[in-house]
LUMMI-233039 format. One record per atom (N, C-alpha, C): residue number from 1; residue in one letter; atom name; z negated, x negated, y. Coordinates in steps of 0.1 Angstrom, whole numbers, plus 2048, in hexadecimal, padded with zeros to 3 digits. Example, Ala and Ser with C-alpha at 12.3 -4.5 7.8 and 13.67 -1.06 7.14 Angstrom:
<atoms>
> zalo; martor; drenti; zz; xx; yy
> 1; A; N; 7B2; 77C; 7C7
> 1; A; CA; 7B2; 785; 7D3
> 1; A; C; 7B2; 77C; 7DF
> 2; S; N; 7B9; 780; 7EA
> 2; S; CA; 7B9; 777; 7F5
> 2; S; C; 7B1; 77F; 800
</atoms>
This chain:
<atoms>
> zalo; martor; drenti; zz; xx; yy
> 1; M; N; 6EC; 8AD; 871
> 1; M; CA; 6F0; 899; 874
> 1; M; C; 6E9; 890; 877
> 2; S; N; 6EC; 885; 870
> 2; S; CA; 6DD; 87C; 876
> 2; S; C; 6E5; 873; 881
> 3; E; N; 6DB; 873; 88B
> 3; E; CA; 6E0; 86B; 895
> 3; E; C; 6E6; 85B; 891
> 4; V; N; 6DE; 856; 88C
> 4; V; CA; 6DF; 84C; 886
> 4; V; C; 6EC; 84A; 87C
> 5; S; N; 6EA; 850; 873
> 5; S; CA; 6F5; 848; 869
> 5; S; C; 704; 853; 869
> 6; G; N; 701; 85D; 872
> 6; G; CA; 70E; 863; 86E
> 6; G; C; 711; 86F; 865
> 7; E; N; 705; 86E; 85B
> 7; E; CA; 703; 877; 850
> 7; E; C; 700; 885; 852
> 8; P; N; 702; 891; 84A
> 8; P; CA; 6FC; 898; 84A
> 8; P; C; 6ED; 896; 844
> 9; A; N; 6E1; 89D; 850
> 9; A; CA; 6D8; 89B; 849
> 9; A; C; 6D2; 89D; 83B
> 10; G; N; 6CE; 893; 834
> 10; G; CA; 6C8; 892; 824
> 10; G; C; 6D2; 890; 81D
> 11; S; N; 6DE; 88B; 820
> 11; S; CA; 6E5; 888; 81A
> 11; S; C; 6E5; 87F; 80F
> 12; T; N; 6E5; 87D; 805
> 12; T; CA; 6E6; 877; 7F7
> 12; T; C; 6ED; 868; 7F5
> 13; R; N; 6FA; 864; 800
> 13; R; CA; 6FF; 85C; 800
> 13; R; C; 6F7; 84E; 7FD
> 14; S; N; 700; 844; 7F7
> 14; S; CA; 6FA; 839; 7F2
> 14; S; C; 6FA; 82D; 7FA
> 15; R; N; 6F9; 824; 800
> 15; R; CA; 6F7; 81D; 806
> 15; R; C; 6F2; 80A; 7FE
> 16; T; N; 6F9; 801; 806
> 16; T; CA; 6F7; 7F8; 803
> 16; T; C; 6E8; 7F6; 80A
> 17; R; N; 6E7; 7E4; 805
> 17; R; CA; 6D7; 7E4; 80F
> 17; R; C; 6D9; 7E1; 81B
> 18; D; N; 6E3; 7DE; 820
> 18; D; CA; 6EA; 7DF; 82F
> 18; D; C; 6EA; 7E7; 834
> 19; G; N; 6E9; 7F1; 82D
> 19; G; CA; 6EE; 7FF; 838
> 19; G; C; 6FD; 805; 835
> 20; R; N; 704; 7FE; 830
> 20; R; CA; 711; 804; 82E
> 20; R; C; 718; 80A; 823
> 21; T; N; 724; 814; 827
> 21; T; CA; 720; 81A; 819
> 21; T; C; 72C; 813; 810
> 22; P; N; 72C; 816; 804
> 22; P; CA; 731; 80F; 7FF
> 22; P; C; 741; 815; 7FC
> 23; C; N; 748; 80A; 7F4
> 23; C; CA; 758; 80E; 7F4
> 23; C; C; 758; 817; 7EB
> 24; P; N; 75E; 824; 7EA
> 24; P; CA; 762; 82E; 7E4
> 24; P; C; 76C; 828; 7D6
> 25; A; N; 76C; 82D; 7C7
> 25; A; CA; 76C; 826; 7BD
> 25; A; C; 77E; 82B; 7BC
> 26; P; N; 788; 822; 7BD
> 26; P; CA; 796; 824; 7B7
> 26; P; C; 799; 830; 7B4
> 27; T; N; 7A3; 837; 7BC
> 27; T; CA; 7A5; 843; 7B6
> 27; T; C; 7B6; 847; 7B2
> 28; A; N; 7BF; 84C; 7B4
> 28; A; CA; 7C8; 84D; 7A8
> 28; A; C; 7D0; 847; 7B5
> 29; A; N; 7CC; 84E; 7C2
> 29; A; CA; 7D8; 84C; 7CF
> 29; A; C; 7D8; 83D; 7D6
> 30; T; N; 7CB; 836; 7D5
> 30; T; CA; 7C8; 828; 7D8
> 30; T; C; 7D5; 81E; 7C7
> 31; T; N; 7D0; 821; 7BF
> 31; T; CA; 7DC; 81E; 7B4
> 31; T; C; 7EB; 81C; 7B6
> 32; D; N; 7E9; 828; 7BD
> 32; D; CA; 7FC; 828; 7BF
> 32; D; C; 800; 822; 7C7
> 33; V; N; 7F4; 821; 7D2
> 33; V; CA; 7FB; 814; 7DD
> 33; V; C; 7FD; 808; 7D6
> 34; E; N; 7F1; 805; 7D0
> 34; E; CA; 7EF; 7F6; 7CB
> 34; E; C; 7FD; 7F0; 7BF
> 35; Q; N; 802; 7FB; 7B9
> 35; Q; CA; 80B; 7F9; 7B5
> 35; Q; C; 819; 7FA; 7B8
> 36; L; N; 81D; 804; 7C8
> 36; L; CA; 821; 802; 7D3
> 36; L; C; 823; 7F4; 7D9
> 37; G; N; 818; 7EB; 7DA
> 37; G; CA; 818; 7DC; 7DF
> 37; G; C; 81E; 7D5; 7D4
> 38; H; N; 81C; 7D8; 7C4
> 38; H; CA; 821; 7D0; 7BD
> 38; H; C; 82C; 7D0; 7C0
> 39; A; N; 832; 7D9; 7BC
> 39; A; CA; 840; 7DD; 7BD
> 39; A; C; 84E; 7D4; 7CD
> 40; L; N; 841; 7DB; 7D4
> 40; L; CA; 848; 7D5; 7DE
> 40; L; C; 84D; 7C6; 7DC
> 41; R; N; 841; 7C0; 7DD
> 41; R; CA; 83E; 7AE; 7D8
> 41; R; C; 849; 7AC; 7CC
> 42; G; N; 847; 7B1; 7C6
> 42; G; CA; 850; 7B2; 7BE
> 42; G; C; 860; 7AE; 7BF
> 43; L; N; 866; 7B9; 7C7
> 43; L; CA; 873; 7BC; 7CD
> 43; L; C; 875; 7B1; 7D6
> 44; Y; N; 868; 7AA; 7DD
> 44; Y; CA; 871; 7A5; 7E8
> 44; Y; C; 86D; 792; 7E2
> 45; L; N; 862; 793; 7DD
> 45; L; CA; 868; 788; 7D3
> 45; L; C; 873; 785; 7CA
> 46; G; N; 87E; 78F; 7C1
> 46; G; CA; 889; 78E; 7BE
> 46; G; C; 891; 78A; 7C9
> 47; A; N; 894; 792; 7D6
> 47; A; CA; 898; 792; 7DD
> 47; A; C; 898; 783; 7E7
> 48; L; N; 88C; 77D; 7E3
> 48; L; CA; 88B; 76F; 7EB
> 48; L; C; 895; 763; 7DE
> 49; Y; N; 890; 76C; 7D4
> 49; Y; CA; 894; 75E; 7CB
> 49; Y; C; 8A5; 75E; 7C7
> 50; R; N; 8A6; 76D; 7CB
> 50; R; CA; 8BB; 76C; 7CC
> 50; R; C; 8BD; 763; 7D6
> 51; W; N; 8B8; 76B; 7DE
> 51; W; CA; 8B8; 763; 7EC
> 51; W; C; 8BD; 753; 7EF
> 52; C; N; 8B4; 74C; 7E9
> 52; C; CA; 8B3; 742; 7EB
> 52; C; C; 8B9; 738; 7DE
> 53; G; N; 8BE; 743; 7D6
> 53; G; CA; 8C8; 73C; 7CE
> 53; G; C; 8D6; 73B; 7D3
> 54; R; N; 8D9; 741; 7DB
> 54; R; CA; 8E5; 742; 7E0
> 54; R; C; 8EA; 736; 7EF
> 55; P; N; 8ED; 72B; 7ED
> 55; P; CA; 8EC; 721; 7F5
> 55; P; C; 8F8; 726; 800
> 56; E; N; 8FA; 72C; 802
> 56; E; CA; 904; 732; 810
> 56; E; C; 8FF; 73D; 816
> 57; A; N; 8F4; 742; 80F
> 57; A; CA; 8F0; 74E; 813
> 57; A; C; 8E7; 747; 821
> 58; A; N; 8ED; 756; 828
> 58; A; CA; 8E8; 753; 839
> 58; A; C; 8DB; 75C; 835
> 59; A; N; 8D0; 75E; 83F
> 59; A; CA; 8BE; 760; 844
> 59; A; C; 8C2; 771; 846
> 60; D; N; 8CE; 776; 84C
> 60; D; CA; 8CE; 782; 84C
> 60; D; C; 8D1; 78B; 842
> 61; Q; N; 8DA; 783; 83A
> 61; Q; CA; 8DC; 78B; 82A
> 61; Q; C; 8D1; 78B; 821
> 62; L; N; 8C3; 786; 826
> 62; L; CA; 8B4; 788; 81D
> 62; L; C; 8B3; 798; 825
> 63; T; N; 8B2; 793; 836
> 63; T; CA; 8AC; 79F; 83B
> 63; T; C; 8B7; 7AB; 835
> 64; D; N; 8C4; 7AE; 833
> 64; D; CA; 8CD; 7B5; 834
> 64; D; C; 8C4; 7BC; 821
> 65; E; N; 8C2; 7B2; 81A
> 65; E; CA; 8BF; 7B7; 810
> 65; E; C; 8B4; 7BD; 810
> 66; L; N; 8A8; 7BB; 812
> 66; L; CA; 89B; 7C0; 818
> 66; L; C; 899; 7CE; 81C
> 67; L; N; 89E; 7C9; 828
> 67; L; CA; 8A4; 7D7; 831
> 67; L; C; 8A8; 7E1; 823
> 68; T; N; 8AF; 7DF; 81C
> 68; T; CA; 8B9; 7EE; 815
> 68; T; C; 8AC; 7ED; 804
> 69; I; N; 8A2; 7E2; 802
> 69; I; CA; 89B; 7E8; 7F9
> 69; I; C; 890; 7ED; 801
> 70; L; N; 88D; 7E8; 806
> 70; L; CA; 881; 7F4; 812
> 70; L; C; 884; 807; 815
> 71; D; N; 88F; 803; 818
> 71; D; CA; 89C; 812; 81C
> 71; D; C; 89A; 817; 809
> 72; L; N; 89F; 811; 800
> 72; L; CA; 898; 81A; 7F3
> 72; L; C; 890; 81C; 7F0
> 73; V; N; 884; 816; 7F0
> 73; V; CA; 876; 81B; 7ED
> 73; V; C; 86F; 81E; 7F5
> 74; L; N; 86F; 820; 801
> 74; L; CA; 86D; 82D; 80C
> 74; L; C; 872; 83D; 807
> 75; L; N; 883; 839; 80C
> 75; L; CA; 887; 845; 805
> 75; L; C; 885; 850; 7FB
> 76; G; N; 882; 843; 7F1
> 76; G; CA; 87D; 84A; 7E4
> 76; G; C; 86E; 84F; 7DE
> 77; I; N; 866; 847; 7EA
> 77; I; CA; 859; 84F; 7ED
> 77; I; C; 859; 857; 7F4
> 78; Q; N; 85F; 859; 7FB
> 78; Q; CA; 862; 864; 804
> 78; Q; C; 865; 876; 7FC
> 79; D; N; 86C; 870; 7F4
> 79; D; CA; 876; 87F; 7ED
> 79; D; C; 86D; 87E; 7E2
> 80; T; N; 866; 876; 7DB
> 80; T; CA; 85C; 87A; 7D0
> 80; T; C; 852; 881; 7D2
> 81; R; N; 84A; 886; 7E7
> 81; R; CA; 83C; 886; 7E5
> 81; R; C; 843; 899; 7E0
> 82; P; N; 831; 89E; 7DE
> 82; P; CA; 831; 8AC; 7DD
> 82; P; C; 834; 8B4; 7EB
> 83; S; N; 836; 8BC; 7E8
> 83; S; CA; 83A; 8C3; 7F6
> 83; S; C; 827; 8CB; 7F9
> 84; P; N; 827; 8CE; 802
> 84; P; CA; 81B; 8D0; 80C
> 84; P; C; 818; 8DF; 805
> 85; A; N; 80F; 8E4; 801
> 85; A; CA; 80F; 8F7; 7F9
> 85; A; C; 80D; 900; 805
</atoms>
C-alpha cells in the first residue's frame, strides 16, 4: 500500500485534480434509500396536512401518528430484507 494515498501500489483508481476519489455511481442500494426517503417525506407531509386540517388536534396526536408511520415502515423494511445465506 502506498503510505501517501492508502491505496495498493499501482492502483489505477481515478482521482479528481485535487486528489480526491470521485463519488461512485448510484447503485440499486442508493436508489432504494432515495426511494425510502421520498416515501418517508410523503408520509410525513400527509400526516402534517391531516393534522393541520383538524383544528382541535393536539400536538401529541401528530407525534403519535408519525411514530405509528415510522413503526409500520421500519417493521416493513425489516421483514422484507433477505436473510443472510
